[in-house]
Every structure is written in structure tokens, then in C-alpha cells.
C-alpha positions as CSV (number, residue, x, y, z in Angstrom):
1,M,18.5,-151.3,30.8
2,L,18.4,-150.7,26.9
3,V,21.2,-151.8,24.7
4,L,21.2,-150.3,21.5
5,D,23.6,-151.5,18.7
6,F,23.7,-149.8,15.3
7,I,25.4,-152.5,13.6
8,N,28.3,-152.1,11.1
9,V,27.2,-153.9,8.2
10,G,28.7,-151.4,5.7
11,N,26.6,-150.1,3.4
12,G,22.9,-150.3,4.7
13,D,21.1,-150.0,8.3
14,S,20.5,-152.5,10.9
15,A,20.0,-151.9,14.5
16,L,19.6,-154.2,17.4
17,I,17.3,-152.9,20.3
18,R,17.3,-155.0,23.5
19,E,15.8,-155.0,27.2
20,M,18.0,-156.6,29.8
21,E,17.7,-157.7,33.4
22,E,20.9,-158.5,35.4
23,G,22.8,-159.7,32.3
24,R,19.3,-161.2,30.7
25,Q,17.6,-160.4,27.4
26,V,13.8,-160.0,28.2
27,F,12.7,-158.2,25.0
28,A,14.8,-158.0,21.4
29,M,13.8,-156.2,18.2
30,L,15.9,-155.9,14.9
31,V,15.5,-152.8,12.8
32,D,16.3,-153.8,9.3
33,C,19.0,-156.4,8.4
34,G,21.4,-154.6,6.0
35,H,22.8,-155.6,2.6
36,D,23.1,-159.1,1.3
37,C,26.9,-158.5,0.5
38,L,29.6,-156.4,2.9
39,V,31.0,-154.5,-0.1
40,R,28.9,-153.3,-3.3
41,D,30.5,-153.9,-6.3
42,D,29.5,-150.0,-7.1
43,H,31.9,-149.4,-4.1
44,P,35.5,-149.1,-3.4
45,P,36.9,-152.6,-2.8
46,L,37.3,-153.3,1.3
47,N,41.4,-153.2,1.8
48,D,41.4,-152.2,5.2
49,Q,42.4,-154.7,7.1
50,R,41.1,-153.1,10.7
51,S,37.5,-152.8,8.9
52,C,35.1,-154.6,11.3
53,R,32.1,-155.0,9.1
54,I,29.8,-158.1,10.1
55,Y,26.2,-159.2,8.7
56,A,23.6,-158.6,10.9
57,G,23.0,-162.3,11.1
58,D,26.5,-163.0,12.0
59,F,26.3,-159.9,15.0
60,L,23.3,-161.9,16.3
61,K,24.9,-165.2,16.6
62,K,27.9,-163.7,18.2
63,Q,26.0,-162.1,20.6
64,G,23.9,-165.2,21.6
65,V,20.6,-163.8,20.0
66,T,18.9,-166.7,19.3
67,H,15.1,-165.1,19.0
68,L,13.5,-161.5,18.2
69,D,10.6,-160.5,19.7
70,V,9.9,-158.3,17.2
71,L,11.8,-158.0,13.3
72,L,10.8,-154.9,11.4
73,L,11.5,-153.8,8.1
74,T,11.5,-149.8,7.2
75,H,11.3,-150.5,3.4
76,F,12.5,-152.7,0.8
77,H,16.0,-151.3,-0.4
78,R,18.4,-153.9,-0.7
79,D,20.6,-152.4,2.1
80,H,17.7,-152.9,4.6
81,I,16.7,-156.0,3.5
82,G,19.0,-158.1,1.9
83,G,20.4,-159.7,5.2
84,L,17.2,-161.2,5.8
85,S,18.0,-164.4,4.9
86,R,21.0,-164.6,7.3
87,V,19.3,-163.1,9.8
88,L,16.4,-165.7,9.6
89,D,19.3,-168.4,9.9
90,A,20.4,-167.3,13.1
91,V,17.0,-166.4,14.7
92,T,13.5,-167.0,15.2
93,V,11.0,-164.5,15.1
94,D,7.8,-163.7,17.1
95,E,6.8,-160.8,14.7
96,L,7.7,-159.6,11.4
97,I,6.1,-155.8,11.2
98,A,6.5,-154.2,7.4
99,S,4.6,-152.2,5.7
100,Y,4.0,-155.2,2.9
101,I,3.5,-158.6,3.3
102,P,4.0,-161.1,0.1
103,P,1.4,-163.5,-0.5
104,A,1.5,-166.5,1.2
105,D,1.4,-168.3,-2.1
106,S,4.5,-166.0,-3.5
107,V,6.2,-167.2,-6.6
108,P,9.5,-166.2,-8.0
109,L,9.4,-163.0,-9.9
110,E,12.1,-163.7,-12.0
111,P,12.8,-160.1,-12.4
112,D,16.1,-160.7,-14.8
113,G,14.4,-162.4,-17.4
114,D,13.9,-161.1,-21.3
115,N,10.9,-158.8,-20.2
116,G,11.8,-155.5,-21.9
117,L,11.4,-153.5,-19.1
118,P,13.3,-150.4,-18.3
119,K,16.5,-151.1,-15.9
120,A,14.5,-149.3,-12.7
121,A,11.6,-151.8,-13.2
122,P,14.0,-155.0,-12.9
123,N,15.5,-153.4,-9.8
124,L,12.6,-153.0,-7.7
125,L,11.2,-156.5,-8.8
126,R,14.6,-157.9,-7.8
127,R,14.8,-156.1,-4.1
128,V,10.8,-157.4,-3.7
129,D,11.9,-160.9,-4.9
130,M,14.9,-160.9,-2.4
131,Y,12.4,-160.1,0.3
132,A,9.8,-162.8,-0.3
133,R,12.4,-165.5,-0.9
134,A,13.9,-165.2,1.8
135,L,10.7,-165.2,3.7
136,R,9.7,-168.6,1.5
137,K,13.3,-170.0,2.4
138,H,12.3,-170.0,6.2
139,P,9.1,-171.3,7.0
140,G,8.0,-171.5,10.5
141,R,10.9,-169.2,11.5
142,I,8.4,-166.2,11.9
143,R,5.2,-166.7,14.2
144,T,3.0,-163.9,12.8
145,M,3.5,-160.9,10.1
146,T,2.3,-157.9,10.3
147,Q,1.6,-155.4,7.7
148,I,1.5,-151.7,8.7
149,P,-1.5,-149.9,6.7
150,G,0.3,-146.7,6.6
151,D,-2.8,-144.5,7.7
152,H,-1.9,-143.8,11.3
153,M,0.5,-144.1,13.6
154,E,1.0,-147.3,15.3
155,V,1.6,-147.6,18.9
156,R,3.2,-150.6,20.8
157,Q,3.4,-151.0,24.1
158,L,7.1,-153.5,23.6
159,T,7.3,-154.3,27.9
160,P,6.3,-152.3,30.6
161,S,9.3,-150.0,30.2
162,L,9.7,-149.5,26.3
163,K,6.8,-148.0,24.2
164,M,7.5,-147.6,20.1
165,N,5.6,-145.5,18.0
166,I,5.8,-146.3,14.4
167,L,5.4,-143.6,11.8
168,C,4.5,-143.6,8.4
169,G,4.5,-141.1,5.1
170,E,2.1,-139.8,3.2
171,P,-0.9,-142.1,4.1
172,A,-1.8,-142.7,0.0
173,L,1.5,-144.4,-0.5
174,Y,1.0,-147.7,1.3
175,P,-2.1,-148.8,-0.7
176,R,-0.2,-147.9,-3.8
177,Q,2.7,-150.1,-2.9
178,K,0.3,-153.1,-1.8
179,A,-1.5,-152.6,-5.5
180,V,2.2,-152.7,-7.4
181,Y,3.7,-155.2,-5.8
182,D,0.5,-157.4,-5.6
183,A,0.2,-157.0,-9.1
184,A,4.0,-158.1,-9.9
185,F,3.3,-161.2,-8.3
186,R,0.2,-162.3,-10.1
187,G,2.6,-161.7,-13.1
188,E,1.6,-158.2,-14.5
189,R,4.5,-155.9,-15.5
190,N,3.3,-152.3,-15.8
191,H,6.3,-150.4,-17.2
192,Y,5.2,-147.0,-15.3
193,D,4.1,-148.5,-12.0
194,L,7.2,-150.3,-11.6
195,V,9.6,-147.4,-12.3
196,H,7.6,-144.9,-10.5
197,W,7.4,-146.9,-7.3
198,G,11.1,-147.6,-7.4
199,K,11.9,-144.2,-7.3
200,S,9.5,-143.4,-4.1
201,M,10.5,-146.1,-1.9
202,N,12.4,-144.1,0.6
203,V,9.4,-141.8,0.7
204,S,7.3,-144.8,2.4
205,S,10.0,-145.6,4.9
206,L,8.6,-146.2,8.1
207,R,10.3,-144.3,11.0
208,Q,10.2,-145.5,14.7
209,R,10.4,-143.4,18.2
210,L,10.9,-145.7,21.3
211,F,10.4,-144.3,24.8
212,Y,12.1,-145.7,27.6
213,H,12.7,-144.5,31.0
214,G,11.8,-140.8,30.4
215,K,14.6,-141.0,27.1
216,E,13.4,-141.1,23.3
217,I,15.1,-142.6,20.8
218,M,14.3,-141.6,17.1
219,L,14.9,-144.0,14.2
220,G,14.8,-142.1,10.9
221,G,14.8,-145.0,8.2
222,D,15.5,-143.7,4.6
223,A,12.8,-141.2,5.3
224,Y,14.0,-137.2,3.6
225,A,13.9,-134.5,6.1
226,H,11.1,-132.5,3.9
227,M,8.7,-135.9,4.7
228,W,8.3,-134.9,8.3
229,E,10.1,-131.6,9.5
230,T,6.3,-130.2,9.2
231,E,5.2,-132.8,11.7
232,S,5.0,-132.1,15.5
233,V,8.3,-132.9,15.8
234,T,9.7,-133.3,19.3
235,P,13.4,-133.4,21.3
236,C,14.9,-136.4,21.0
237,D,18.1,-138.2,23.4
238,I,19.1,-140.2,20.4
239,L,18.7,-139.6,16.6
240,K,19.9,-142.4,14.0
241,V,20.1,-139.9,11.1
242,P,17.8,-141.1,8.3
243,H,19.1,-141.9,5.0
244,H,23.1,-142.7,5.6
245,A,23.4,-138.5,6.2
246,S,22.8,-138.1,2.6
247,L,22.4,-134.2,1.7
248,S,18.3,-134.8,1.5
249,S,18.4,-136.7,4.8
250,T,18.5,-133.5,7.3
251,T,17.8,-130.0,7.4
252,R,18.3,-127.2,10.2
253,K,14.9,-127.2,10.6
254,L,14.6,-130.6,11.2
255,L,17.6,-130.8,13.4
256,A,16.1,-127.8,15.5
257,M,13.1,-129.9,16.5
258,L,15.0,-132.7,17.0
259,Q,17.8,-131.3,19.2
260,P,19.3,-134.9,19.1
261,K,21.8,-135.2,22.3
262,T,23.7,-138.0,20.6
263,A,23.3,-138.9,16.7
264,V,24.4,-142.2,14.7
265,V,24.7,-142.4,11.2
266,S,24.6,-145.9,9.4
267,V,26.8,-145.9,6.5
268,A,29.7,-147.5,4.7
269,A,33.0,-145.9,4.9
270,G,34.4,-144.7,1.6
271,R,31.0,-144.4,-0.1
272,P,31.1,-142.7,-3.6
273,D,28.1,-140.7,-3.2
274,E,28.8,-138.4,-0.5
275,R,27.0,-140.6,2.2
276,P,27.5,-138.9,4.6
277,H,27.4,-135.5,3.1
278,P,30.0,-133.2,5.2
279,Y,27.7,-130.6,5.0
280,I,25.2,-132.7,7.0
281,V,27.9,-134.0,9.4
282,S,28.4,-130.0,9.8
283,L,25.5,-129.3,10.6
284,I,24.5,-132.1,12.9
285,R,27.9,-131.2,15.0
286,E,26.0,-127.9,15.4
287,Y,23.7,-129.6,17.6
288,T,25.9,-132.0,19.0
289,Q,29.1,-133.7,19.1
290,D,28.3,-137.1,20.5
291,L,28.5,-138.2,16.6
292,H,28.9,-141.9,15.9
293,F,29.1,-143.4,12.3
294,T,28.7,-147.2,12.2
295,D,31.7,-147.8,9.7
296,S,35.4,-146.1,9.8
297,V,34.2,-142.9,8.0
298,D,37.1,-140.7,7.2
299,I,36.8,-137.3,6.1
300,P,39.8,-135.1,6.7
301,G,39.5,-132.5,9.1
302,L,35.9,-133.5,9.9
303,V,35.5,-137.1,11.2
304,Q,38.2,-139.5,12.2
305,P,38.1,-143.4,11.4
306,E,36.8,-145.7,14.2
307,Y,36.6,-149.6,14.0
308,H,34.1,-151.6,15.7
309,E,31.6,-154.1,14.7
310,S,28.7,-151.7,16.4
311,V,27.9,-148.1,18.1
312,H,27.1,-149.5,21.0
313,L,24.9,-147.6,23.3
314,E,23.3,-148.0,26.8
315,I,20.3,-146.7,28.4
316,E,19.5,-147.4,32.2
């Protein structure tokens, strides 16, 4: 049985995928780690006592997960990698998969120093520094780290029954990403490169397609719809809606290609930036009524809030 938990990390993404045999875990993968804070300072305060938001690391502990076969990071925004340190507090990892691995001898980037950089540049450095700092803080917790080159689809047979395709964006993005981050760790501070890449991070987001007993699960990361609606996208059984169901996340064309039977939106309730966007919610419902939200989203007349630590799905 394949068990999927789309964790209610509030603002951010984190999905735990486990294959179970007679109640015993035989494989576990975590895709993204959520934010480092359950309530962002630019979002409304969390006043609802019924809220079930939980850090990804704490969710793993509650589920009794102490080891991950795979930890996959789709990209390096704070709401996807901010919870990495808590995750590594909770588990050991066989393989970390990401589109960039910091140098083994990386040093703090000091993004908040007096460097005269425009605001977007320190923001980017802060995210990458958070990622590298979590790895430095947990030596020996990860057995191996794999950097995805981004120039082809990666195919992994995770178990005899579970296969994963890792899908990338435009191949030219990934060498550029590496050059920008490597330069930052060398102490170089190119204003243009940092600001430009900071605006490009979502388009480099990795996507995953899982195959299990004839069922297909599509995890969209934060990829915008225009990145992949021109590809040979085929129907799926479960769709993790990309980019928190923002207006740019999904189009009618993409949904017509994916034809999801079940859709899950990972998003914080009460976000002030129309994520999920009501139009996208309505559009998804044209294709499936089996639509779930990780947090207690409330859109009057459209979505009633539900309270849970995860959207829990099972595939036999």
C-alpha cells in the first residue's frame, strides 16, 4: 500500500510518501520540508485554536518515521527548505536529491551584512544560506547527496512497485543556478545575477511523477503552468497542484491534459495573496470534486475549512 501525507505545514510544501507492507514501512520519501515558521510575519496571525498546523519534522516524529530513503527538494524557497533542519533533527537520510548541492566546505553567506545589495539579493542569499546551514549542522545524517543536472528526465525505480520520474524545467536554468550559487559561496556578490535568479527560482522547480500499481501521482512543485503545459503531459490520478494554486499555477489547458481524479493544494489558510486563487479552485472543480487543502482554507461559497495535520491518501 502507498500512503501519501500532504502535511499541513501552513505556508509551504511537504509531502511524505511511504510504501507499507502489513503495517511496516518498507520505503519512505519526503518531498520538501515546509517553512521554518508556522506563521509568517506578513500573514495573518494564527488565532484559530482548531488549527492543526505542524512542522514537517514534528509530523515525522509523530508518525514514528526515523529514516528516509529519499529526501527530495524541489527548489530553494524558504517555504520548501526552511524546515530542513527540523527534518534532519528527526531522521537520517539515505539520499538527498536536489538541483543544487552546496560545496562540502561551504561557509556562512552572511546575507544580512552591509553589502549594499538590493533587497532581492539578500533574500536569495538568505534562502541558500538556510539550506547550507542545515546541512552543516547535521553532519553524518545524510548518506549521499545527488545533484540533478537538469538536462534530462531522471527515472528512479524506488521499490519493485514504485517508480519515480523527476522532471525539470528548461535545461539551461540549472548550470546557471549552479554558477550563481557557487559564486556566492566564493564570496562574490553580483547584483544582477542574484536578483535575476531570485526571480527565476520557481521556473527551476523540480516536478515528480510517481507510478504505483497502475496509479499515477503528479507532484507539481512550484512550477508555473506555462512551463509544462506544452509537454506531453498525460492524465494522473492524484495531482499536487503547483505553486499553492496561485493564478499562474494552473490553466484549463494543463488541467485538460492532466485530468486529475483527486487534487491537493498545499497552502496556508488566510494567505493575503490569493493563494489559493478562487478562479483556480473553480477551474480545478470543473475536472474533479475531490479537492483537498492542507490547511483550513475558507473561501465563502467555495471552500469550507477542514482541520487536519495532513491530507492523508492511500493507494492499494
